[in-house]
N, C-alpha and C positions, 0 to 999 in steps of 0.2 A: 123562203124568199123575204127579204128584208125591206123591199120596196113597198110603199103603201100610198095611195091617194090621199090628199088632205080632204078634210069633210066636205068642201064645195065641190072639188072635182068627183067625189064620190056620188053625191047627190045627182051631179051632170051625167055621170056614167049610168047611173041607174036609170034615168030617164031616156039615156040613148038605148039601153037594153029593151025597155018597153016600147020605143018609137019603131023600132027596126025588127020585122020578124026574121030577115035574113042576117043572122049574126055578122056574116062578112061585111055588112054594112057599117057595123060599129068601129072596124079597125081603123080608118081614117080619122073619125073625131076622136077615137080612144089615144090614138097616137099624138093628135092636137093638144089633149088633155096631159098627157104625160110631159111634153115639150113646154107647155105652158108654166108647168110646176118646177122642172128642172133645167131648163133651158136648152136641153138637147135630149135625144132618145138613145139611150143605151141598150145593150143586150138583157140587162136586168130589168129594165122597164118594159121590153119587149115581150119577156117572158112573163112578167106580171099582167100585161095585158092579154096574152093569150091563155093565161089560166084565170083571169076574171071573165073573159067572154066565154070560155069554156068549149067543150068539143062541139063542133067537128073541127073549131079552129086551133091551128098549132102554131108553136113558135116559128116554125118555118114560114108559115103563111104571113105572119106579122112582119117578120124579118124581110120577106120578100116586098111587102108592100112600102115599108119603112125605108128600104134602100132604093126602091124604084123612085121615088118621088124626092126631088131635091129641096123641098120645102121643109124636109125634116132633117134637124142638125144630129149628125151621127157623134159629135164630139162637143164639148163645152165650147162656146162663143163668148165674146166680151160683152159688157154691159151694153154697149152699142154695136148691133150687127147690121154692118153696112152692105146692103146686097146692090149691086150695080148691074141695072139691065145691058145685056150686051147682045141682045137681037138686033135685026136690021134697022128698024126704026131709029133705035137708040144709037146705034153704031154710026148710022149715016148723019146723025145730028151731033157726035163728037163723043159718045159715052167712053170710048178707049182713051181719050185724052182727060175726060173727067177722072176715070180710074187711075190714070197715071198720077194726076195730081193729088188725089186723095192718099195714094199710097207713099207718094212722096212727102206729103205733109205729115203723115202718121208714122213715117220710117219704116214701112213693111211692106211686103210684096201681098198680091192678092192671094188669099187662102190662109193668110196668118193673123195673129191676134198680137196686138201690142204687148210688151213686157208687164206693162201695169194691169193687162186684162180688161182694158177700157174699150177698146175697138177690135172688130173682126171685119175684114174686108173679103167680100167673095163677088165674083161676076156669076150672074144668074141668067136664066132664060127669061122669057116675056114676062113682065110684070103686069101686063095689060093696060098700060097707058101711054101707048103708042103716040098718040096725038100731042103728047106732053114733053116729048124726048128732047134730050136726054135725062133721065130720072134715075134715082135711087129710092130704095126703101130702108128705112132705118127702125129696126124692131118692127112696130106696126104702122107707121107712118111714111106716107110717100111725099118725096120731095122732087117737084117736076121743073122742066126748063131751065136745068142748071148750067151754069156758068162756073169756071174757077173761083170768080168772086164770090158767087152764091154759096159756093162749096165752103170756102174760108169762113164766112159768116156760120153757116151752119154749124161747121165743126166748132167754132169758138163757143156756140150757145149750148153746146153739150157739156154738162160738168161731169 
């Protein structure tokens, strides 16, 4: 296996293994560490995590968790990962129009990455900010109460 955690992630992983007596509890934060390092979680990373956690955790269990949760990227994403909330509150306040506008401005469709690798756009389920709809998450930051004008300003601000 060629994948390895960087030293910081290795330290964090060791703490997780100490914190959780049930090894299954390490899968979610372990996948998060993999994604933070690589930008996505691939089969190699899942196999590495299963091996690091050890028995009784198998690759199949790690794979099942990684593919169940949409918060884990299974393929590379752009430098700016734009996740547009598409659930009821955001939809009722125009998230579909915001999504169309973002895609139009970037020249891609939902689920695609720009040719320069700068932006990936995805529609996701609830991001937990219903009172501030419509909203998007770009990497780890939330942007709320969006309009097309705010979106244009936001996209221009990203280098």
